[in-house]
C-alpha positions in Angstrom: 130.9 152.7 103.4 134.3 154.0 104.7 135.1 153.1 107.7 135.5 156.2 110.5 136.5 156.5 114.1 135.0 159.2 116.5 133.9 160.9 113.8 136.6 161.6 112.1 138.5 159.7 109.2 142.0 159.9 108.0 142.2 161.0 104.5 144.3 158.1 102.9 144.5 156.5 99.0 142.3 153.9 99.4 140.2 151.4 96.8 138.9 148.1 95.9 141.4 145.8 94.2 140.0 142.6 92.5 142.4 139.6 91.9 141.1 137.7 88.6 142.7 134.5 86.8 142.5 130.6 86.1 142.2 128.4 88.6 145.6 127.5 90.4 147.1 130.4 89.3 148.4 131.4 92.9 145.5 134.1 93.6 145.3 132.9 97.4 149.1 132.7 97.6 149.5 136.2 96.6 146.8 137.4 98.9 148.4 135.6 102.0 151.9 137.0 101.0 150.5 140.7 101.1 148.3 140.3 103.9 151.0 138.8 106.3 147.9 136.5 107.2 146.4 133.4 106.2 143.3 135.3 104.5 142.5 132.3 102.4 143.5 128.5 102.0 145.6 127.1 99.9 146.0 123.7 98.3 147.4 122.3 94.9 143.6 121.4 93.7 142.2 123.6 91.1 139.0 126.0 92.8 140.1 125.6 96.2 138.5 129.3 96.4 134.5 129.2 96.2 133.9 133.0 97.9 135.5 136.2 97.1 137.1 137.2 100.0 138.9 140.4 100.9 142.4 140.8 102.3 143.2 144.6 103.7 146.6 145.9 103.2 147.8 148.8 104.9 150.3 150.8 103.0 152.6 153.1 105.5 153.6 156.8 103.6 156.9 156.9 101.6 158.0 160.2 102.0 158.5 161.3 98.3 157.1 158.5 96.7 153.3 157.8 98.0 151.1 158.9 100.9 149.4 156.1 103.0 147.0 153.8 101.9 144.7 151.2 102.2 144.2 148.5 99.7 141.3 146.0 100.0 142.0 143.2 97.8 139.3 140.8 96.9 140.2 137.4 96.0 137.6 135.8 93.4 137.5 131.9 92.3 139.2 130.8 89.5 137.9 131.9 86.5 136.5 128.7 84.4 133.4 127.9 82.1 130.4 126.9 84.7 129.4 123.5 84.4 127.2 123.1 87.6 124.9 125.2 90.2 128.0 125.6 92.1 130.2 126.9 89.0 127.8 129.3 88.0 127.4 130.5 91.5 131.5 130.6 91.7 131.2 132.8 88.5 128.6 135.2 89.9 130.9 135.6 92.8 133.7 136.9 90.2 131.2 139.7 88.6 129.8 140.6 91.8 134.2 141.5 92.5 134.3 143.3 89.5 131.1 145.7 90.2 133.1 147.6 92.7 136.7 147.8 92.0 139.0 150.6 91.2 141.8 148.4 89.5 141.7 144.8 88.8 144.7 142.3 88.6 144.8 139.6 86.3 147.4 137.0 87.4 148.9 134.4 84.8 150.9 131.8 85.7 154.2 131.9 83.9 154.9 128.4 84.1 152.0 127.0 81.9 150.9 127.4 78.6 148.7 129.9 77.5 145.8 129.1 74.9 144.7 132.3 73.5 143.5 133.4 69.7 145.0 135.8 67.5 145.6 139.0 68.5 142.9 141.6 69.4 144.1 144.3 71.0 144.0 147.0 68.5 146.1 149.5 70.7 148.9 146.6 71.3 152.2 147.7 70.2 151.8 151.5 70.3 153.8 153.9 71.4 151.0 156.0 73.2 149.6 154.4 76.0 151.7 151.4 75.6 152.0 149.1 79.2 154.6 149.6 81.7 156.6 146.4 82.6 157.5 147.6 86.2 159.4 144.9 87.8 160.1 143.3 84.3 163.2 141.9 83.5 164.6 144.6 80.7 165.2 143.2 77.3 168.9 143.2 77.9 168.4 140.3 80.3 166.1 138.5 78.2 166.4 136.7 74.6 164.4 136.0 71.9 163.5 132.6 72.5 160.4 131.4 71.3 157.6 131.3 74.3 155.8 128.6 75.3 152.4 130.6 75.8 152.8 132.0 71.9 148.3 132.2 71.0 149.1 131.7 67.5 149.0 128.2 67.3 145.2 127.7 69.0 143.6 130.4 66.8 143.1 127.6 64.2 141.7 125.8 67.1 139.0 128.0 67.9 138.1 128.7 64.4 137.6 125.0 63.8 136.1 124.0 67.0 133.8 127.5 67.6 134.8 126.7 71.2 137.3 129.0 73.2 139.6 127.9 75.6 139.6 128.4 79.2 142.4 131.7 79.0 140.0 133.2 76.0 136.8 132.9 78.4 139.1 134.7 81.0 140.2 136.9 78.6 136.8 137.6 77.0 135.9 139.2 80.7 138.9 141.1 81.2 138.1 143.1 77.7 134.6 144.3 78.9 136.5 146.0 82.0 136.7 149.9 82.1 139.1 150.4 84.9 142.9 149.9 85.1 144.4 146.5 84.7 147.2 144.9 85.7 149.1 142.0 84.5 150.5 140.1 87.1 152.9 137.0 86.0 153.1 134.6 89.1 155.8 132.0 89.8 158.4 133.8 88.2 160.9 132.0 90.3 160.2 129.0 88.5 160.7 130.2 84.8 163.8 131.2 83.1 164.1 135.3 82.5 164.6 135.0 79.0 160.8 133.4 78.7 159.2 136.3 80.5 159.5 138.9 77.7 157.8 137.2 75.1 155.2 136.1 77.1 154.5 139.7 77.9 154.4 140.6 74.2 151.9 137.6 73.4 149.7 138.9 76.5 150.0 142.7 76.0 148.7 141.7 71.9 145.5 140.6 74.1 144.8 143.6 76.4 146.5 147.0 76.5 147.5 146.5 80.2 148.2 149.7 82.4 151.2 147.7 84.0 152.9 144.6 83.6 154.5 143.2 87.0 156.2 139.9 87.3 156.3 138.5 90.9 157.1 135.7 92.8 154.5 135.2 96.4 156.7 132.7 97.4 159.9 134.4 97.3 158.1 138.1 97.9 159.9 139.4 94.7 158.1 142.0 93.2 155.2 142.6 96.0 156.7 146.1 96.8 156.7 147.0 93.1 153.4 145.5 92.6 151.9 147.4 95.9 153.6 150.8 94.9 152.3 150.8 91.5 148.5 150.0 93.2 148.8 152.7 95.6 149.5 155.2 92.4 146.2 155.0 90.9 144.0 154.3 93.7 141.9 157.5 94.5 142.0 159.6 97.6 139.7 158.6 99.8 138.9 157.1 103.6 139.2 153.8 105.0 137.1 151.1 104.5 138.7 149.1 107.7 139.9 149.4 110.6 143.9 149.6 110.8 144.1 146.1 112.2 141.6 144.6 110.4 143.0 142.1 107.7 140.2 140.4 106.4 136.2 140.9 105.9 135.6 137.1 106.7 133.7 135.9 110.1 135.6 133.6 112.2 133.1 130.8 111.3 133.4 131.0 107.6 137.4 130.9 108.2 136.7 128.1 110.3 134.9 126.0 107.6 137.3 126.8 105.1 140.0 125.5 107.2 137.9 122.6 107.5 137.8 122.2 103.9 141.3 122.9 103.3 141.9 119.7 105.5 139.5 117.8 103.1 141.2 118.9 100.0 144.5 117.9 101.1 143.5 114.6 102.9 141.5 113.5 100.0 141.4 113.0 95.9 139.5 112.2 92.7 136.0 114.0 92.8 135.5 114.0 96.7 137.3 117.4 97.4 135.1 119.2 95.2 131.9 117.2 95.9 132.3 118.5 99.8 130.8 121.5 101.5 131.4 122.7 105.3 128.9 124.3 107.3 129.5 125.2 110.8 126.9 124.3 112.9 127.6 125.6 116.7 130.2 127.7 117.4 130.6 127.8 121.4 133.0 130.5 122.1 135.2 129.8 125.5 134.4 131.4 128.9 135.4 135.4 129.6 137.6 133.4 132.5 138.8 130.1 131.9 139.6 127.9 135.5 143.0 128.5 136.3 145.6 126.3 134.8 143.3 125.6 131.8 143.7 127.1 128.1 140.5 128.9 126.9 138.3 126.2 124.8 136.3 127.0 121.8 133.5 124.2 121.1 132.7 124.0 117.2 130.5 121.7 115.3 130.5 121.1 111.9 128.8 119.2 109.2 130.9 117.9 105.9 127.9 117.4 102.9 128.9 115.1 100.0 126.9 113.9 97.2 127.2 110.2 97.3 127.3 107.3 99.9 130.6 106.1 98.4 132.1 109.7 98.9 131.0 109.5 102.7 132.9 106.0 103.3 136.1 107.5 101.6 135.6 110.7 104.1 135.0 108.4 106.8 137.9 105.8 106.2 138.9 102.7 107.5 137.7 103.0 111.2 137.4 106.5 110.8 140.8 107.3 110.1 140.2 109.7 107.4 138.0 111.7 109.3 140.4 111.8 112.2 143.3 113.0 110.2 140.6 115.6 108.6 139.6 116.7 112.0 143.1 116.6 113.5 144.7 119.0 110.8 141.8 121.5 110.6 141.7 121.7 114.6 145.7 122.5 114.9 145.0 125.3 112.2 141.6 126.4 113.7 143.6 126.7 117.3 146.7 128.6 115.9 144.0 131.0 113.9 141.8 131.6 117.5 144.4 131.4 119.9 142.5 128.6 122.4 142.1 125.4 122.7 139.6 124.0 120.2 137.3 120.8 120.6 135.8 120.1 116.9 133.2 117.6 116.2 132.4 116.5 112.4 129.6 114.9 111.2 129.0 114.1 107.4 125.7 114.0 105.5 125.0 112.6 102.1 123.0 115.5 100.2 122.8 114.1 96.9 123.4 116.6 94.0 123.7 119.7 96.2 126.3 121.0 93.7 123.1 121.4 91.3 120.6 122.9 93.7 120.5 126.5 93.4 119.0 127.2 97.2 121.7 124.5 98.9 124.5 126.6 96.9 123.1 130.0 98.2 123.2 128.5 101.7 126.6 127.9 101.6 127.6 131.7 101.1 128.7 133.4 104.4 127.2 136.2 104.0 123.4 134.3 103.6 124.8 132.3 106.3 125.0 135.4 108.9 121.9 136.9 107.7 120.1 133.7 108.7 121.8 133.7 112.1 120.8 137.6 112.5 117.4 136.4 111.9 117.6 133.7 114.7 118.6 136.2 117.0 115.8 138.7 116.4 113.6 136.1 116.6 
C-alpha cells in the first residue's frame, strides 16, 4: 500500500526495483551507495545476503529532467543453484522480489569471466529496440580487444555435459521477466575501458536490455545516470514509505545481520555459512537515563551452528574469537542505534539446521515479527 500522511499523498514517480545478480557481484555495496546508509551487510564472502532487503531512495525533482521520485530498491540473495534448504529459501526470496517489481537491475561483475552458452537473443543487434548504453564509454574510447567474458567457448561445455553454468542459471531467470531490465556492469574502476564494449556486446546477445549502465559503487561513478534512467521508466504514483525512512528492516534484524557480518569477517572455512543469528532479547534504553549516563540498549543473541567443531572455532582459545565477534558487532550496533550497547552472545549447536525447512523459515525476520506480535497479543 502506498504511504499517505494526513490523508494526502504527494504524487511522485515511484516503484520497486529488484537487484539481481550472482554472489559477490556487489549488490549490497551498490544498495548502500545509493541509499547513503548501511542497509545491507557487506563482506568478501559469497552468499552474505540471505534475505531480500529494501533500501529506499528519495530522488529530488530536477527541472526539465525528471520529477521527484521514490525508488524502493530490493536487494536479493546472490543467484546460484540451490544445494540445501537454506539455498532454496534464498532462491525463494529472489522469486518473491521478482513478483512485485517495476524494473529489474541485473548486475554483472565487469572483472569476472562470464560463462554463457551460445547467443540466444533473437533481437540482439537489431536497430529497433536496441539497448542504450547510458553512461558507457563510446566506441571511440574502446578498442576491439577480445573480452575475457566471451561466451562461445562455454557453449561446447554446456552441450557435452548438459549442465548450464551459474551464469546461465541467472540468465534463465532474466529471460522469463516481462518488465524493463537494465544491465548494470559493476566494479568498472577495476577494468580497462577497452574491455567494456566487448563485454557489453557479448551480454546483449543473451538478452535485449533496456539500458546498459556501467557503474563503480566504490567511486560513485555512474550512480546519477543509473538513478535518472530508473526514474524515466517508473510509473507515476505515491510514496510507499515516509521520506526519512531508508529501509523496511526492523532494528532487531539489522542488529542480527551486524552480528553475522562480524562472524563472516572473523571466521573462515564453512563456519560463516553454517552460522545463523537470532535476537532473543532487545531491551530499549530508558526514556530518561540518569544524568551523565549514555542510554543503554541491552541485547541478547544466539549464534546457531551445526557442529561442535564449529562452536569451538566460534569460541576460540580462551573465548578470544567470540570476544572479537562481539566487540566488532557491538561497535557497529552502537553506531546504528546511537546508544551504548550491552551485547550478550550465546552459541547453540543445531545439527543440520540448513536442511531444516522449519528452522530456515524461522530465520526470516518477517516470520519473527509475526511470532513477536502473537506473543504480545497473548
